[in-house]
C-alpha positions as CSV (number, residue, x, y, z in Angstrom):
1,M,1.3,-35.7,-23.3
2,F,1.9,-32.2,-21.9
3,F,2.6,-30.5,-24.7
4,K,-0.3,-32.1,-27.1
5,A,-1.5,-29.2,-29.5
6,D,-5.0,-29.3,-27.9
7,N,-3.3,-29.0,-24.4
8,H,-1.7,-26.0,-25.9
9,R,-4.0,-23.4,-24.7
10,R,-4.2,-24.6,-21.6
11,N,-0.8,-25.2,-20.7
12,I,0.0,-21.2,-21.7
13,F,-2.8,-20.1,-19.4
14,L,-1.4,-22.6,-16.6
15,L,2.3,-20.9,-17.1
16,L,0.5,-17.5,-16.9
17,F,-1.1,-18.3,-13.7
18,L,2.2,-19.8,-12.2
19,V,4.0,-16.7,-13.0
20,F,1.3,-14.4,-11.5
21,I,1.0,-16.9,-8.5
22,F,5.1,-16.9,-8.2
23,V,5.8,-13.3,-8.3
24,F,2.7,-12.1,-6.1
25,F,4.2,-14.0,-3.1
26,T,7.8,-13.3,-4.0
27,K,6.7,-9.9,-3.6
28,K,4.7,-10.6,-0.7
29,I,7.2,-12.7,1.4
30,A,10.6,-11.7,0.1
31,F,10.0,-7.9,-0.4
32,P,7.4,-7.0,1.7
33,N,8.5,-3.6,2.3
34,G,10.2,-2.9,-0.7
35,S,13.6,-3.4,-2.2
36,I,17.1,-1.7,-0.4
37,N,17.2,0.2,-3.7
38,F,16.5,4.0,-3.4
39,D,14.8,4.3,-7.0
40,E,11.8,2.0,-6.0
41,P,10.3,4.8,-3.8
42,V,10.9,7.4,-5.9
43,Y,8.7,5.4,-8.6
44,I,6.0,5.2,-6.1
45,Y,6.3,9.1,-5.2
46,Q,5.6,9.9,-8.8
47,A,2.5,7.2,-9.3
48,E,1.0,8.8,-6.1
49,T,1.6,12.4,-7.3
50,Y,0.0,11.1,-10.8
51,A,-2.8,9.5,-9.2
52,S,-3.5,12.6,-7.2
53,G,-3.7,14.4,-10.6
54,R,-0.6,16.3,-10.6
55,I,2.8,16.0,-12.0
56,Y,4.6,17.5,-9.1
57,N,4.2,18.5,-5.8
58,E,4.9,21.6,-3.7
59,I,8.0,21.3,-1.7
60,P,7.2,21.2,2.3
61,T,8.8,23.3,4.5
62,P,11.1,23.2,6.3
63,Q,12.7,21.8,3.0
64,E,15.9,20.6,4.8
65,N,14.2,18.1,6.8
66,F,12.1,16.5,3.8
67,K,15.0,15.9,1.2
68,Q,15.1,12.6,-0.4
69,W,17.4,10.9,-2.7
70,F,16.3,11.1,-6.4
71,I,13.5,13.5,-5.9
72,V,14.0,17.0,-7.3
73,D,13.5,20.4,-6.1
74,N,13.3,23.1,-8.4
75,D,11.8,26.5,-8.6
76,G,9.3,25.8,-5.6
77,K,8.3,22.0,-7.3
78,R,9.2,18.5,-6.3
79,F,9.0,15.8,-8.8
80,G,10.7,12.5,-9.3
81,K,13.8,12.7,-11.6
82,Y,13.0,9.3,-13.8
83,P,11.0,9.3,-16.9
84,F,7.0,8.8,-16.5
85,G,6.4,5.0,-18.1
86,A,6.8,3.0,-15.3
87,S,5.1,5.3,-12.5
88,I,2.0,5.7,-14.9
89,L,1.5,2.1,-14.8
90,Y,1.9,2.0,-11.1
91,T,-0.6,4.7,-10.8
92,I,-3.0,2.2,-12.2
93,G,-2.4,0.0,-9.1
94,I,-2.9,3.2,-6.8
95,L,-6.0,4.3,-8.3
96,I,-7.6,0.9,-7.8
97,N,-6.2,0.8,-4.3
98,N,-4.2,-2.3,-5.0
99,L,-0.5,-1.6,-5.9
100,D,0.6,-5.0,-5.1
101,I,-1.3,-6.8,-7.8
102,I,0.1,-4.4,-10.9
103,L,3.9,-6.2,-10.7
104,P,2.5,-9.8,-11.2
105,I,0.3,-8.5,-13.8
106,L,3.3,-6.8,-15.6
107,A,5.3,-10.1,-15.3
108,V,2.4,-12.2,-16.9
109,L,2.4,-9.5,-19.8
110,N,6.0,-10.1,-20.0
111,I,6.1,-13.7,-20.4
112,Y,3.5,-13.6,-22.7
113,L,5.0,-11.3,-24.9
114,I,8.0,-13.6,-24.9
115,Y,5.8,-16.4,-26.0
116,L,4.2,-14.8,-28.7
117,L,7.7,-13.6,-30.1
118,A,9.2,-17.3,-29.7
119,S,6.0,-18.9,-31.4
120,Y,6.5,-16.3,-34.4
121,F,9.8,-17.8,-34.8
122,F,9.3,-21.6,-33.4
123,T,6.7,-24.2,-33.1
124,E,4.1,-24.1,-30.2
125,K,6.2,-26.5,-28.1
126,E,9.3,-24.7,-28.3
127,S,8.0,-21.3,-27.8
128,L,5.9,-22.8,-24.7
129,G,9.2,-24.1,-23.5
130,I,10.9,-20.6,-24.0
131,A,8.4,-19.2,-22.0
132,F,8.8,-21.8,-19.5
133,L,12.5,-21.1,-19.1
134,S,12.3,-17.3,-19.1
135,F,9.8,-17.9,-16.2
136,F,12.3,-19.8,-14.2
137,N,15.2,-17.5,-14.7
138,P,16.1,-16.0,-11.2
139,F,16.7,-12.8,-12.5
140,F,13.2,-12.7,-14.0
141,I,11.3,-13.6,-10.6
142,L,13.5,-10.7,-8.7
143,H,13.1,-8.0,-11.2
144,S,9.4,-9.0,-11.5
145,S,9.2,-8.1,-7.6
146,F,10.7,-4.8,-7.5
147,F,8.8,-1.3,-8.8
148,L,11.4,-0.4,-11.0
149,S,11.1,0.3,-14.6
150,R,13.0,-2.6,-16.0
151,P,10.8,-6.0,-16.7
């Protein structure tokens, strides 16, 4: 049987592998150039800034030609307006020169955390089912394919 106790560890690893593959190819095929959201480039801009060892950049000249939405110019410094949490995670991808791998890893971690939380309250079979249902939620797949701060 699929949910047999001795196969339980194999089932959760299979689920996590499927999450990784599915989110990786959703990002690559459905959204190869990112979303149409203006927030996503700001997170990548912040991550590139952090990867270069800075927390802000100098404003390029002429300033009018380089205006971007949601990037703040203040006192000769240019920085993103969002908190640094998600950008620091994306910085890891920039430092290893593979930004595309970060989103599937975060999706796997999210599903595994959902599984761990469910296993605290439910049986192994039920918690694995909850993790499967969370993975097959279309909103989970879409949000896991964007460089935004929400899971």
